[in-house]
DSSP file (Angstrom, degrees, kcal/mol; ACC not computed):
  #  RESIDUE AA STRUCTURE BP1 BP2  ACC     N-H-->O    O-->H-N    N-H-->O    O-->H-N    TCO  KAPPA ALPHA  PHI   PSI    X-CA   Y-CA   Z-CA
    1    1 A X              0   0    0      0, 0.0     2,-0.0     0, 0.0     0, 0.0   0.000 360.0 360.0 360.0 130.0   34.6   89.2  -27.7
    2    2 A X     >  -     0   0    0      1,-0.1     4,-2.5     4,-0.0     5,-0.2  -0.325 360.0-114.5 -74.5 160.2   34.9   92.8  -26.9
    3    3 A X  H  > S+     0   0    0      1,-0.2     4,-2.5     2,-0.2     5,-0.2   0.888 116.2  52.8 -61.8 -39.0   36.7   93.9  -23.7
    4    4 A X  H  > S+     0   0    0      2,-0.2     4,-2.2     1,-0.2    -1,-0.2   0.933 111.0  45.3 -63.6 -46.2   33.4   95.3  -22.2
    5    5 A X  H  > S+     0   0    0      2,-0.2     4,-2.5     1,-0.2    -1,-0.2   0.899 112.1  53.4 -63.9 -40.4   31.5   92.1  -22.8
    6    6 A X  H  X S+     0   0    0     -4,-2.5     4,-2.5     1,-0.2    -2,-0.2   0.932 111.0  45.2 -58.9 -47.2   34.5   90.1  -21.4
    7    7 A X  H  X S+     0   0    0     -4,-2.5     4,-2.7     2,-0.2    -1,-0.2   0.861 110.8  53.8 -68.3 -34.8   34.5   92.2  -18.2
    8    8 A X  H  X S+     0   0    0     -4,-2.2     4,-2.3     2,-0.2    -1,-0.2   0.920 111.5  45.6 -63.4 -42.7   30.7   91.9  -17.9
    9    9 A X  H  X S+     0   0    0     -4,-2.5     4,-2.3     2,-0.2    -2,-0.2   0.913 113.1  50.3 -65.5 -42.5   30.9   88.2  -18.1
   10   10 A X  H  X S+     0   0    0     -4,-2.5     4,-2.3     2,-0.2    -2,-0.2   0.913 111.2  48.1 -62.4 -43.9   33.8   88.1  -15.6
   11   11 A X  H  X S+     0   0    0     -4,-2.7     4,-2.8     1,-0.2     5,-0.2   0.911 110.7  51.5 -63.6 -42.3   31.9   90.3  -13.2
   12   12 A X  H  X S+     0   0    0     -4,-2.3     4,-2.4     1,-0.2    -1,-0.2   0.896 110.4  49.3 -61.9 -39.7   28.8   88.1  -13.5
   13   13 A X  H  X S+     0   0    0     -4,-2.3     4,-2.6     2,-0.2    -2,-0.2   0.915 112.1  47.5 -66.1 -42.5   30.9   85.0  -12.8
   14   14 A X  H  X S+     0   0    0     -4,-2.3     4,-2.6     2,-0.2    -2,-0.2   0.926 112.6  48.6 -65.0 -44.5   32.5   86.6   -9.7
   15   15 A X  H  X S+     0   0    0     -4,-2.8     4,-2.5     1,-0.2    -1,-0.2   0.913 112.2  49.9 -62.1 -41.8   29.2   87.7   -8.4
   16   16 A X  H  X S+     0   0    0     -4,-2.4     4,-2.2    -5,-0.2    -2,-0.2   0.912 110.7  49.3 -61.8 -42.7   27.8   84.2   -9.0
   17   17 A X  H  X S+     0   0    0     -4,-2.6     4,-2.3     2,-0.2    -2,-0.2   0.901 111.1  49.3 -64.1 -40.6   30.7   82.7   -7.1
   18   18 A X  H  X S+     0   0    0     -4,-2.6     4,-2.6     2,-0.2    -1,-0.2   0.904 109.0  53.4 -64.4 -40.2   30.3   85.1   -4.2
   19   19 A X  H  X S+     0   0    0     -4,-2.5     4,-2.3     1,-0.2    -2,-0.2   0.897 108.5  49.7 -60.8 -40.4   26.6   84.2   -4.2
   20   20 A X  H  X S+     0   0    0     -4,-2.2     4,-2.6     2,-0.2    -1,-0.2   0.904 110.1  50.3 -64.7 -40.7   27.5   80.5   -4.0
   21   21 A X  H  X S+     0   0    0     -4,-2.3     4,-2.7     1,-0.2    -2,-0.2   0.909 110.1  50.3 -63.2 -40.7   29.9   81.2   -1.1
   22   22 A X  H  X S+     0   0    0     -4,-2.6     4,-1.7     2,-0.2    -2,-0.2   0.905 110.8  49.8 -62.4 -40.5   27.1   83.2    0.7
   23   23 A X  H  <>S+     0   0    0     -4,-2.3     5,-1.9     2,-0.2     4,-0.3   0.916 112.4  46.8 -64.2 -43.0   24.7   80.2    0.2
   24   24 A X  H ><5S+     0   0    0     -4,-2.6     3,-1.4     1,-0.2    -2,-0.2   0.903 111.6  51.1 -65.3 -40.1   27.3   77.8    1.5
   25   25 A X  H 3<5S+     0   0    0     -4,-2.7    -1,-0.2     1,-0.3    -2,-0.2   0.823 103.7  59.1 -67.3 -28.7   28.0   80.0    4.5
   26   26 A X  T 3<5S-     0   0    0     -4,-1.7    -1,-0.3    -5,-0.2    -2,-0.2   0.520 118.9-111.4 -78.2  -3.7   24.3   80.2    5.2
   27   27 A X  T < 5 +     0   0    0     -3,-1.4    -3,-0.2    -4,-0.3     2,-0.2   0.782  54.0 169.9  82.3  28.0   24.2   76.4    5.6
   28   28 A X      < -     0   0    0     -5,-1.9     2,-0.7     1,-0.1    -1,-0.2  -0.481  30.1-136.7 -72.0 143.1   22.2   75.5    2.5
   29   29 A X        +     0   0    0    112,-0.2   114,-2.9    -2,-0.2   115,-1.7  -0.905  29.6 179.6-104.1 113.6   22.1   71.8    1.7
   30   30 A X  E     -a  144   0A   0     -2,-0.7     2,-0.3   113,-0.2   115,-0.2  -0.915   7.1-177.1-119.7 139.0   22.6   71.4   -2.0
   31   31 A X  E     -a  145   0A   0    113,-2.5   115,-2.8    -2,-0.4     2,-0.3  -0.896   8.7-158.1-129.9 162.6   22.7   68.2   -4.1
   32   32 A X  E     -ab 146 157A   0    124,-2.7   126,-3.1    -2,-0.3   127,-0.4  -0.998   5.8-167.0-140.8 138.1   23.3   67.3   -7.7
   33   33 A X  E     -a  147   0A   0    113,-2.4   115,-2.8    -2,-0.3     2,-0.7  -0.948  19.8-132.0-126.8 150.6   22.3   64.3   -9.7
   34   34 A X     >  -     0   0    0     -2,-0.3     4,-2.1   113,-0.2     5,-0.2  -0.886  11.6-163.9-101.3 109.6   23.3   63.0  -13.1
   35   35 A X  H  > S+     0   0    0     -2,-0.7     4,-2.7     1,-0.2     5,-0.2   0.877  89.0  57.5 -61.3 -38.4   20.3   62.1  -15.2
   36   36 A X  H  > S+     0   0    0      1,-0.2     4,-1.0     2,-0.2    -1,-0.2   0.928 108.6  44.6 -59.5 -46.3   22.4   60.2  -17.7
   37   37 A X  H  > S+     0   0    0      1,-0.2     4,-3.7     2,-0.2     5,-0.4   0.890 112.7  52.2 -65.6 -38.5   23.8   57.9  -15.0
   38   38 A X  H  X S+     0   0    0     -4,-2.1     4,-1.4     1,-0.2     7,-0.3   0.912 111.1  46.8 -63.8 -41.6   20.4   57.4  -13.5
   39   39 A X  H  < S+     0   0    0     -4,-2.7    -1,-0.2     1,-0.2    -2,-0.2   0.655 123.1  36.0 -74.6 -14.9   18.9   56.4  -16.8
   40   40 A X  H  < S+     0   0    0     -4,-1.0    -2,-0.2    -3,-0.3    -3,-0.2   0.805 126.9  28.4-102.2 -39.8   21.9   54.1  -17.4
   41   41 A X  H  < S+     0   0    0     -4,-3.7    -3,-0.2    -5,-0.2    -2,-0.1   0.587  89.1 103.0-107.6 -12.2   22.7   52.6  -14.0
   42   42 A X  S  X S-     0   0    0     -4,-1.4     4,-2.4    -5,-0.4     5,-0.2  -0.346  75.6-118.0 -76.4 156.7   19.6   52.5  -11.9
   43   43 A X  H  > S+     0   0    0    120,-0.5     4,-2.6     1,-0.2     5,-0.2   0.903 114.0  50.9 -59.3 -44.7   17.6   49.3  -11.3
   44   44 A X  H  > S+     0   0    0      1,-0.2     4,-2.3     2,-0.2    -1,-0.2   0.891 110.5  49.9 -62.5 -36.3   14.4   50.6  -13.0
   45   45 A X  H  > S+     0   0    0     -7,-0.3     4,-2.2     2,-0.2    -2,-0.2   0.917 112.5  46.3 -67.1 -42.4   16.4   51.7  -16.1
   46   46 A X  H  X S+     0   0    0     -4,-2.4     4,-2.1     2,-0.2    -2,-0.2   0.893 112.8  50.2 -66.1 -39.1   18.1   48.3  -16.3
   47   47 A X  H  X S+     0   0    0     -4,-2.6     4,-2.4     2,-0.2    -2,-0.2   0.901 110.0  50.6 -65.3 -40.4   14.8   46.5  -15.8
   48   48 A X  H  X S+     0   0    0     -4,-2.3     4,-2.4     2,-0.2    -2,-0.2   0.914 110.0  49.7 -63.2 -42.7   13.2   48.7  -18.5
   49   49 A X  H  X S+     0   0    0     -4,-2.2     4,-2.4     1,-0.2    -1,-0.2   0.894 110.8  50.1 -64.1 -39.2   16.0   47.8  -20.9
   50   50 A X  H  X S+     0   0    0     -4,-2.1     4,-2.4     2,-0.2    -2,-0.2   0.900 109.6  51.2 -65.5 -40.5   15.6   44.1  -20.2
   51   51 A X  H  X S+     0   0    0     -4,-2.4     4,-2.9     1,-0.2    -2,-0.2   0.922 111.4  47.7 -62.1 -43.0   11.8   44.3  -20.8
   52   52 A X  H  X S+     0   0    0     -4,-2.4     4,-2.2     2,-0.2    -2,-0.2   0.918 111.0  50.6 -64.1 -43.3   12.4   46.0  -24.1
   53   53 A X  H  X S+     0   0    0     -4,-2.4     4,-0.9     1,-0.2    -1,-0.2   0.919 115.0  43.4 -60.9 -43.4   15.0   43.4  -25.1
   54   54 A X  H  X S+     0   0    0     -4,-2.4     4,-0.5     1,-0.2     3,-0.4   0.920 113.9  50.5 -68.0 -43.6   12.7   40.6  -24.3
   55   55 A X  H  < S+     0   0    0     -4,-2.9     4,-0.3     1,-0.2    -2,-0.2   0.843 120.9  33.0 -64.1 -34.9    9.7   42.2  -25.9
   56   56 A X  H  X S+     0   0    0     -4,-2.2     4,-2.2    -5,-0.2    -1,-0.2   0.406  90.9  94.8-105.5   1.5   11.4   42.9  -29.2
   57   57 A X  H  X S+     0   0    0     -4,-0.9     4,-2.3    -3,-0.4     5,-0.2   0.920  86.9  46.9 -61.3 -46.0   13.8   39.9  -29.4
   58   58 A X  H  X S+     0   0    0     -4,-0.5     4,-2.6     1,-0.2    -1,-0.2   0.910 111.9  49.9 -66.4 -41.3   11.5   37.8  -31.5
   59   59 A X  H  > S+     0   0    0     -4,-0.3     4,-2.3     1,-0.2    -1,-0.2   0.892 110.4  51.1 -63.2 -37.7   10.7   40.6  -34.0
   60   60 A X  H  X S+     0   0    0     -4,-2.2     4,-2.3     2,-0.2    -2,-0.2   0.915 110.8  48.1 -65.2 -42.3   14.4   41.3  -34.3
   61   61 A X  H  X S+     0   0    0     -4,-2.3     4,-2.5     2,-0.2    -2,-0.2   0.903 110.4  52.3 -63.2 -41.0   15.1   37.6  -35.1
   62   62 A X  H  X S+     0   0    0     -4,-2.6     4,-2.4     2,-0.2    -2,-0.2   0.903 109.5  49.0 -62.1 -41.5   12.2   37.6  -37.6
   63   63 A X  H  X S+     0   0    0     -4,-2.3     4,-2.5     2,-0.2    -1,-0.2   0.905 110.8  50.0 -64.5 -41.3   13.7   40.6  -39.4
   64   64 A X  H  X S+     0   0    0     -4,-2.3     4,-2.4     2,-0.2    -2,-0.2   0.911 111.4  48.9 -63.0 -41.4   17.2   39.0  -39.4
   65   65 A X  H  X S+     0   0    0     -4,-2.5     4,-2.5     2,-0.2    -2,-0.2   0.904 111.3  49.7 -64.7 -41.2   15.6   35.8  -40.9
   66   66 A X  H  X S+     0   0    0     -4,-2.4     4,-2.3     2,-0.2    -2,-0.2   0.904 111.2  49.1 -63.8 -41.3   13.8   37.8  -43.5
   67   67 A X  H  X S+     0   0    0     -4,-2.5     4,-2.4     2,-0.2    -2,-0.2   0.893 110.6  50.9 -64.7 -39.9   17.0   39.7  -44.4
   68   68 A X  H  X S+     0   0    0     -4,-2.4     4,-2.5     2,-0.2    -2,-0.2   0.910 110.2  49.2 -63.9 -42.1   18.8   36.3  -44.7
   69   69 A X  H  X S+     0   0    0     -4,-2.5     4,-2.6     2,-0.2    -2,-0.2   0.902 111.2  50.2 -64.2 -39.9   16.1   34.9  -47.0
   70   70 A X  H  X S+     0   0    0     -4,-2.3     4,-2.5     2,-0.2    -2,-0.2   0.908 110.7  49.1 -64.4 -41.6   16.3   38.1  -49.2
   71   71 A X  H  X S+     0   0    0     -4,-2.4     4,-2.8     2,-0.2    -2,-0.2   0.917 112.0  48.5 -64.0 -42.4   20.1   37.8  -49.4
   72   72 A X  H  X S+     0   0    0     -4,-2.5     4,-2.6     2,-0.2    -2,-0.2   0.910 112.3  48.6 -63.4 -41.9   19.8   34.1  -50.4
   73   73 A X  H  X S+     0   0    0     -4,-2.6     4,-2.3     2,-0.2    -2,-0.2   0.887 112.3  49.1 -65.6 -38.1   17.1   34.9  -53.0
   74   74 A X  H  X S+     0   0    0     -4,-2.5     4,-2.5     2,-0.2    -2,-0.2   0.920 111.9  48.2 -66.1 -44.7   19.3   37.7  -54.3
   75   75 A X  H  X S+     0   0    0     -4,-2.8     4,-2.1     2,-0.2    -2,-0.2   0.914 112.2  49.5 -61.6 -42.7   22.4   35.4  -54.5
   76   76 A X  H  X S+     0   0    0     -4,-2.6     4,-2.6     2,-0.2     5,-0.2   0.909 109.9  51.5 -62.7 -42.5   20.3   32.8  -56.2
   77   77 A X  H  X S+     0   0    0     -4,-2.3     4,-2.3     1,-0.2    -2,-0.2   0.933 109.8  48.7 -60.5 -46.1   19.0   35.4  -58.7
   78   78 A X  H  < S+     0   0    0     -4,-2.5     4,-0.4     1,-0.2    -1,-0.2   0.873 113.8  47.0 -63.5 -36.3   22.6   36.5  -59.5
   79   79 A X  H  < S+     0   0    0     -4,-2.1     3,-0.3    -5,-0.2    -1,-0.2   0.891 120.2  38.1 -70.7 -38.7   23.7   32.9  -60.0
   80   80 A X  H >X S+     0   0    0     -4,-2.6     3,-1.6     1,-0.2     4,-0.8   0.672  91.7  93.0 -85.0 -18.5   20.6   32.0  -62.2
   81   81 A X  G >< S+     0   0    0     -4,-2.3     3,-1.1     1,-0.3    -1,-0.2   0.816  79.6  55.1 -50.8 -44.0   20.5   35.3  -64.1
   82   82 A X  G 34 S+     0   0    0     -4,-0.4    -1,-0.3    -3,-0.3    -2,-0.1   0.815 111.9  45.4 -62.7 -26.4   22.6   34.3  -67.1
   83   83 A X  G <4 S+     0   0    0     -3,-1.6    -1,-0.2    -4,-0.2    -2,-0.2   0.540  95.8  95.7 -92.7  -7.1   20.3   31.3  -67.8
   84   84 A X  S << S-     0   0    0     -3,-1.1     2,-0.1    -4,-0.8    -3,-0.0  -0.542  75.5-118.8 -87.8 148.9   17.0   33.2  -67.4
   85   85 A X     >  -     0   0    0     -2,-0.2     4,-2.8     1,-0.1     5,-0.2  -0.378  34.8-105.5 -73.1 164.3   15.0   34.7  -70.1
   86   86 A X  H  > S+     0   0    0      1,-0.2     4,-2.1     2,-0.2     5,-0.1   0.865 122.0  49.7 -63.3 -35.5   14.5   38.4  -70.0
   87   87 A X  H  > S+     0   0    0      2,-0.2     4,-2.1     1,-0.2    -1,-0.2   0.906 112.6  46.7 -70.3 -40.2   10.8   38.0  -68.9
   88   88 A X  H  > S+     0   0    0      2,-0.2     4,-2.5     1,-0.2     5,-0.2   0.901 112.5  51.1 -65.3 -39.7   11.8   35.5  -66.1
   89   89 A X  H  X S+     0   0    0     -4,-2.8     4,-2.4     1,-0.2    -2,-0.2   0.918 110.0  49.1 -62.7 -43.8   14.6   37.9  -65.1
   90   90 A X  H  X S+     0   0    0     -4,-2.1     4,-2.2     2,-0.2    -2,-0.2   0.891 111.0  50.1 -63.8 -41.0   12.2   40.8  -64.9
   91   91 A X  H  X S+     0   0    0     -4,-2.1     4,-2.3     2,-0.2    -2,-0.2   0.936 112.9  45.6 -63.5 -47.0    9.7   38.8  -62.8
   92   92 A X  H  X S+     0   0    0     -4,-2.5     4,-2.6     1,-0.2    -2,-0.2   0.878 110.8  53.4 -67.2 -35.9   12.3   37.7  -60.3
   93   93 A X  H  X S+     0   0    0     -4,-2.4     4,-2.6     2,-0.2    -1,-0.2   0.920 109.6  48.5 -63.0 -42.5   13.7   41.2  -60.1
   94   94 A X  H  X S+     0   0    0     -4,-2.2     4,-2.7     2,-0.2    -2,-0.2   0.906 111.0  50.9 -62.7 -41.5   10.2   42.6  -59.3
   95   95 A X  H  X S+     0   0    0     -4,-2.3     4,-2.5     2,-0.2    -2,-0.2   0.920 111.5  47.4 -61.9 -43.6    9.9   39.8  -56.6
   96   96 A X  H  X S+     0   0    0     -4,-2.6     4,-2.5     2,-0.2    -2,-0.2   0.907 111.8  50.3 -64.0 -41.2   13.2   40.8  -55.1
   97   97 A X  H  X S+     0   0    0     -4,-2.6     4,-2.5     2,-0.2    -2,-0.2   0.908 110.9  49.1 -63.7 -41.7   12.3   44.4  -55.2
   98   98 A X  H  X S+     0   0    0     -4,-2.7     4,-2.4     2,-0.2    -2,-0.2   0.908 111.7  49.0 -63.0 -42.1    8.9   43.6  -53.4
   99   99 A X  H  X S+     0   0    0     -4,-2.5     4,-2.4     2,-0.2    -2,-0.2   0.897 111.0  50.5 -64.2 -39.9   10.8   41.6  -50.8
  100  100 A X  H  X S+     0   0    0     -4,-2.5     4,-2.5     2,-0.2    -2,-0.2   0.921 111.5  47.5 -64.0 -44.4   13.2   44.4  -50.2
  101  101 A X  H  X S+     0   0    0     -4,-2.5     4,-2.7     2,-0.2    -2,-0.2   0.909 111.5  51.0 -62.9 -41.8   10.4   47.0  -49.8
  102  102 A X  H  X S+     0   0    0     -4,-2.4     4,-2.5     2,-0.2    -2,-0.2   0.918 110.9  48.5 -62.1 -43.6    8.6   44.6  -47.4
  103  103 A X  H  X S+     0   0    0     -4,-2.4     4,-2.4     2,-0.2    -2,-0.2   0.927 112.3  48.2 -62.2 -45.5   11.8   44.2  -45.4
  104  104 A X  H  X S+     0   0    0     -4,-2.5     4,-2.5     2,-0.2    -2,-0.2   0.906 111.8  49.9 -62.7 -41.6   12.4   48.0  -45.3
  105  105 A X  H  X S+     0   0    0     -4,-2.7     4,-2.5     1,-0.2    -1,-0.2   0.922 112.1  47.5 -62.6 -44.4    8.7   48.6  -44.2
  106  106 A X  H  X S+     0   0    0     -4,-2.5     4,-2.6     1,-0.2    -2,-0.2   0.875 111.2  51.4 -66.0 -36.9    9.0   46.0  -41.5
  107  107 A X  H  X S+     0   0    0     -4,-2.4     4,-2.9     2,-0.2    -2,-0.2   0.924 110.8  47.8 -64.8 -43.8   12.3   47.5  -40.2
  108  108 A X  H  X S+     0   0    0     -4,-2.5     4,-2.9     2,-0.2     5,-0.2   0.929 113.3  47.8 -62.5 -44.4   10.7   51.0  -40.1
  109  109 A X  H  X S+     0   0    0     -4,-2.5     4,-2.8     2,-0.2     5,-0.2   0.926 112.8  49.0 -61.5 -44.8    7.7   49.7  -38.2
  110  110 A X  H  X S+     0   0    0     -4,-2.6     4,-2.9     2,-0.2    -2,-0.2   0.940 113.1  46.8 -58.4 -48.7   10.0   47.8  -35.8
  111  111 A X  H  X S+     0   0    0     -4,-2.9     4,-2.6     1,-0.2    -2,-0.2   0.899 112.9  49.2 -64.6 -40.8   12.1   50.8  -35.2
  112  112 A X  H  X S+     0   0    0     -4,-2.9     4,-2.5     2,-0.2    -1,-0.2   0.931 113.6  46.3 -62.9 -45.2    9.1   53.1  -34.7
  113  113 A X  H  X S+     0   0    0     -4,-2.8     4,-2.6    -5,-0.2     5,-0.2   0.916 113.3  49.2 -63.8 -43.1    7.5   50.6  -32.3
  114  114 A X  H  X S+     0   0    0     -4,-2.9     4,-2.8    -5,-0.2    -2,-0.2   0.919 111.7  49.0 -62.5 -43.8   10.8   50.2  -30.4
  115  115 A X  H  X S+     0   0    0     -4,-2.6     4,-2.4     2,-0.2    -2,-0.2   0.918 111.9  48.9 -62.6 -43.6   11.3   54.0  -30.2
  116  116 A X  H  X S+     0   0    0     -4,-2.5     4,-2.0     2,-0.2    -2,-0.2   0.931 114.2  44.9 -62.8 -45.8    7.8   54.5  -28.9
  117  117 A X  H  X S+     0   0    0     -4,-2.6     4,-2.6     2,-0.2    -2,-0.2   0.897 111.9  52.6 -65.8 -39.8    8.1   51.7  -26.3
  118  118 A X  H  X S+     0   0    0     -4,-2.8     4,-2.9     1,-0.2     5,-0.2   0.920 108.8  50.5 -61.9 -42.5   11.6   53.0  -25.2
  119  119 A X  H  X S+     0   0    0     -4,-2.4     4,-2.3     2,-0.2    -1,-0.2   0.896 110.4  49.9 -61.8 -39.9   10.1   56.5  -24.7
  120  120 A X  H  X S+     0   0    0     -4,-2.0     4,-1.8     2,-0.2    -2,-0.2   0.926 112.7  46.4 -63.1 -44.6    7.3   55.0  -22.6
  121  121 A X  H  X S+     0   0    0     -4,-2.6     4,-2.4     1,-0.2    -2,-0.2   0.905 111.8  50.8 -65.9 -41.2    9.8   53.1  -20.5
  122  122 A X  H  X S+     0   0    0     -4,-2.9     4,-2.9     1,-0.2     5,-0.2   0.903 107.9  53.2 -63.8 -40.2   12.1   56.2  -20.1
  123  123 A X  H  X S+     0   0    0     -4,-2.3     4,-2.2    -5,-0.2    -1,-0.2   0.905 109.8  48.4 -60.7 -40.4    9.1   58.3  -19.0
  124  124 A X  H  X S+     0   0    0     -4,-1.8     4,-2.4     2,-0.2    -2,-0.2   0.919 112.4  48.1 -65.3 -43.6    8.3   55.7  -16.3
  125  125 A X  H  X S+     0   0    0     -4,-2.4     4,-2.8     2,-0.2    -2,-0.2   0.908 110.8  51.4 -63.7 -41.7   12.0   55.6  -15.1
  126  126 A X  H  X S+     0   0    0     -4,-2.9     4,-2.9     2,-0.2    -1,-0.2   0.911 109.8  50.0 -62.4 -41.6   12.1   59.4  -15.0
  127  127 A X  H  X S+     0   0    0     -4,-2.2     4,-2.1     2,-0.2    -2,-0.2   0.929 112.7  46.2 -62.2 -45.0    8.9   59.5  -12.9
  128  128 A X  H  X S+     0   0    0     -4,-2.4     4,-2.3     2,-0.2    -2,-0.2   0.903 113.4  50.3 -63.0 -41.0   10.4   56.9  -10.5
  129  129 A X  H  X S+     0   0    0     -4,-2.8     4,-2.7     2,-0.2    -2,-0.2   0.929 109.7  49.2 -63.8 -46.2   13.6   58.8  -10.4
  130  130 A X  H  X S+     0   0    0     -4,-2.9     4,-2.5     1,-0.2    -1,-0.2   0.883 110.5  51.5 -62.7 -37.5   11.9   62.1   -9.7
  131  131 A X  H  X S+     0   0    0     -4,-2.1     4,-2.3    -5,-0.2    -1,-0.2   0.915 110.7  48.2 -63.9 -42.4    9.9   60.4   -6.9
  132  132 A X  H  X S+     0   0    0     -4,-2.3     4,-2.3     2,-0.2    -2,-0.2   0.916 112.5  48.4 -63.9 -42.7   13.1   59.1   -5.3
  133  133 A X  H  X S+     0   0    0     -4,-2.7     4,-2.9     1,-0.2    -2,-0.2   0.917 110.8  51.1 -63.2 -42.8   14.8   62.5   -5.6
  134  134 A X  H  X S+     0   0    0     -4,-2.5     4,-2.5     2,-0.2     5,-0.2   0.912 109.8  49.8 -61.5 -43.0   11.7   64.1   -4.0
  135  135 A X  H  X S+     0   0    0     -4,-2.3     4,-3.0     2,-0.2     5,-0.2   0.920 113.4  45.4 -62.8 -43.8   11.7   61.6   -1.1
  136  136 A X  H  X S+     0   0    0     -4,-2.3     4,-2.5     2,-0.2     6,-0.2   0.924 111.3  54.3 -64.3 -43.2   15.4   62.2   -0.4
  137  137 A X  H  <>S+     0   0    0     -4,-2.9     5,-2.1     1,-0.2     4,-0.3   0.922 116.4  37.2 -54.1 -48.2   14.9   66.0   -0.7
  138  138 A X  H ><5S+     0   0    0     -4,-2.5     3,-0.7     3,-0.2    -2,-0.2   0.907 117.8  48.8 -74.6 -42.4   12.2   65.9    1.9
  139  139 A X  H 3<5S+     0   0    0     -4,-3.0    -2,-0.2     1,-0.2    -3,-0.2   0.844 120.1  36.1 -68.8 -33.5   13.7   63.2    4.2
  140  140 A X  T 3<5S-     0   0    0     -4,-2.5    -1,-0.2    -5,-0.2    -2,-0.2   0.263 107.5-120.0-107.4  11.5   17.2   64.8    4.3
  141  141 A X  T < 5 -     0   0    0     -3,-0.7  -112,-0.2    -4,-0.3    -3,-0.2   0.898  42.1-179.0  54.5  50.7   16.0   68.5    4.3
  142  142 A X      < -     0   0    0     -5,-2.1  -112,-0.2    -6,-0.2    -1,-0.2  -0.515  23.5-157.8 -75.3 149.2   17.8   69.6    1.1
  143  143 A X  S    S+     0   0    0   -114,-2.9     2,-0.3     1,-0.3  -113,-0.2   0.711  78.2   6.8 -93.5 -27.9   17.4   73.2    0.1
  144  144 A X  E     -a   30   0A   0   -115,-1.7  -113,-2.5     2,-0.0     2,-0.4  -0.955  55.2-171.3-158.8 132.6   18.2   72.6   -3.6
  145  145 A X  E     -a   31   0A   0     -2,-0.3     2,-0.3  -115,-0.2  -113,-0.2  -0.991  16.4-164.6-126.8 124.0   18.8   69.6   -5.8
  146  146 A X  E     -a   32   0A   0   -115,-2.8  -113,-2.4    -2,-0.4     2,-0.5  -0.737   9.1-142.9-104.5 152.4   20.0   70.2   -9.3
  147  147 A X  E    S-a   33   0A   0     -2,-0.3  -113,-0.2  -115,-0.2  -115,-0.0  -0.968  75.3  -6.4-116.4 133.9   20.0   67.8  -12.3
  148  148 A X  S    S-     0   0    0   -115,-2.8    -1,-0.2    -2,-0.5     2,-0.2   0.856  73.9-178.6  57.8  44.7   22.8   67.7  -14.8
  149  149 A X        -     0   0    0   -116,-0.3    -1,-0.2    -3,-0.1     3,-0.1  -0.501  29.8-132.8 -67.2 142.2   24.8   70.7  -13.7
  150  150 A X  S    S+     0   0    0      1,-0.2     2,-0.4    -2,-0.2    -1,-0.1   0.834  90.3  26.8 -69.4 -29.4   27.8   71.3  -15.9
  151  151 A X  S    S+     0   0    0      2,-0.0     2,-0.3    -3,-0.0    -1,-0.2  -0.996  72.7 140.6-136.9 131.0   30.2   71.7  -13.0
  152  152 A X        -     0   0    0     -2,-0.4     2,-0.2    -3,-0.1  -120,-0.0  -0.976  38.6-119.5-162.1 157.2   29.9   70.3   -9.5
  153  153 A X    >>  -     0   0    0     -2,-0.3     3,-1.3     1,-0.1     4,-0.8  -0.546  32.5-106.7 -98.6 166.6   32.0   68.8   -6.8
  154  154 A X  T 34 S+     0   0    0      1,-0.3     3,-0.1     2,-0.2    -1,-0.1   0.716 112.4  71.0 -65.0 -20.1   31.9   65.4   -5.2
  155  155 A X  T 34 S+     0   0    0      1,-0.2    -1,-0.3  -124,-0.0    -3,-0.0   0.801 107.7  34.2 -67.6 -27.6   30.5   66.9   -2.0
  156  156 A X  T <4 S+     0   0    0     -3,-1.3  -124,-2.7  -125,-0.1     2,-0.6   0.526  88.5 111.1-105.0  -7.9   27.1   67.6   -3.7
  157  157 A X  B  <  +b   32   0A   0     -4,-0.8  -124,-0.2  -126,-0.2     3,-0.1  -0.562  30.7 164.3 -72.8 116.0   26.9   64.6   -6.1
  158  158 A X     >  +     0   0    0   -126,-3.1     4,-1.9    -2,-0.6     5,-0.2   0.093  36.5 114.1-118.3  20.7   24.1   62.5   -4.8
  159  159 A X  H  > S+     0   0    0   -127,-0.4     4,-2.7     1,-0.2     5,-0.2   0.914  78.0  50.6 -60.2 -45.0   23.6   60.3   -7.9
  160  160 A X  H  > S+     0   0    0      1,-0.2     4,-2.7     2,-0.2    -1,-0.2   0.880 107.3  54.8 -62.2 -37.0   24.7   57.2   -6.2
  161  161 A X  H  > S+     0   0    0      2,-0.2     4,-2.1     1,-0.2    -1,-0.2   0.906 110.8  45.0 -62.5 -41.6   22.3   57.9   -3.3
  162  162 A X  H  X S+     0   0    0     -4,-1.9     4,-2.4     2,-0.2    -2,-0.2   0.907 111.5  52.4 -69.5 -41.7   19.4   58.1   -5.8
  163  163 A X  H  X S+     0   0    0     -4,-2.7     4,-1.3     1,-0.2  -120,-0.5   0.925 111.5  47.4 -59.3 -44.1   20.5   55.0   -7.6
  164  164 A X  H  X S+     0   0    0     -4,-2.7     4,-0.8     1,-0.2    -1,-0.2   0.901 110.7  51.3 -63.0 -41.3   20.6   53.1   -4.3
  165  165 A X  H >< S+     0   0    0     -4,-2.1     3,-0.5     1,-0.2    -1,-0.2   0.874 109.3  51.0 -64.7 -36.3   17.2   54.4   -3.3
  166  166 A X  H 3< S+     0   0    0     -4,-2.4    -1,-0.2     1,-0.2    -2,-0.2   0.775 107.0  55.1 -70.8 -25.3   15.8   53.3   -6.7
  167  167 A X  H 3< S+     0   0    0     -4,-1.3    -1,-0.2    -5,-0.2    -2,-0.2   0.644  87.2  99.0 -82.8 -14.7   17.3   49.8   -6.1
  168  168 A X  S << S-     0   0    0     -4,-0.8     2,-0.2    -3,-0.5     3,-0.1  -0.462  78.9-117.2 -73.2 143.6   15.5   49.4   -2.8
  169  169 A X    >   -     0   0    0     -2,-0.2     3,-1.9     1,-0.1    -1,-0.1  -0.518  42.7 -89.4 -74.9 147.2   12.4   47.3   -2.7
  170  170 A X  T 3  S+     0   0    0      1,-0.3    -1,-0.1    -2,-0.2     0, 0.0  -0.318 115.9  31.2 -57.1 137.9    9.2   49.2   -1.6
  171  171 A X  T 3         0   0    0     -3,-0.1    -1,-0.3     0, 0.0    -2,-0.0   0.384 360.0 360.0  94.2  -3.1    8.8   49.0    2.1
  172  172 A X    <         0   0    0     -3,-1.9    -2,-0.1     0, 0.0    -3,-0.0   0.473 360.0 360.0 -80.3 360.0   12.6   48.9    2.9
C-alpha cells in the first residue's frame, strides 16, 4: 500500500469516526442486529428447524436403510464372489451398480428437496425477523438499525431484543 493510499484511508476513517461522534452528539438512536444469531437462536428459526427435521426424518431413515441394504448386498457379493461363475458375478455386479446409482439419485433428490425447503423456511424467518425489527424501529423511535455490522458496541446491539420479540405470542 502506498503512503498516499494509506493516508487517504486514514483520513476517511477519521472523518467517518467524527461523523459518528456528530451523530451520537445529535442524539440519534442507532441499533444493530446479528442476522446469524437471529437465524440460529430465535423461536421462529428453531421452529423451522424442528419442522424440517420432522418432515425429512422418514426419508433420511429410508436412505440409511437403503444404504445398509446396499452394504449388506456388497458384503454378500464379496463373500460369494469366489464361488460365482463369471456371468453370475457380472449380473450381481450390475445389480450392485444399479442399486448404488439408485441410492445416489435418491440422496441427491433428498438433498435438493431439503435445501429447497430450508430456503423456504429461512425466507419465512427472515420476513418475520424484518417485521419484528420494523415494529421495534417504529415503537422505540430508532433513527437507524443496521444488520451484521462488522464492529459495534454492546450499547447498540439489540439482537436479544429482537429474539425476545420474535418469541412473544401474537397479541402479547
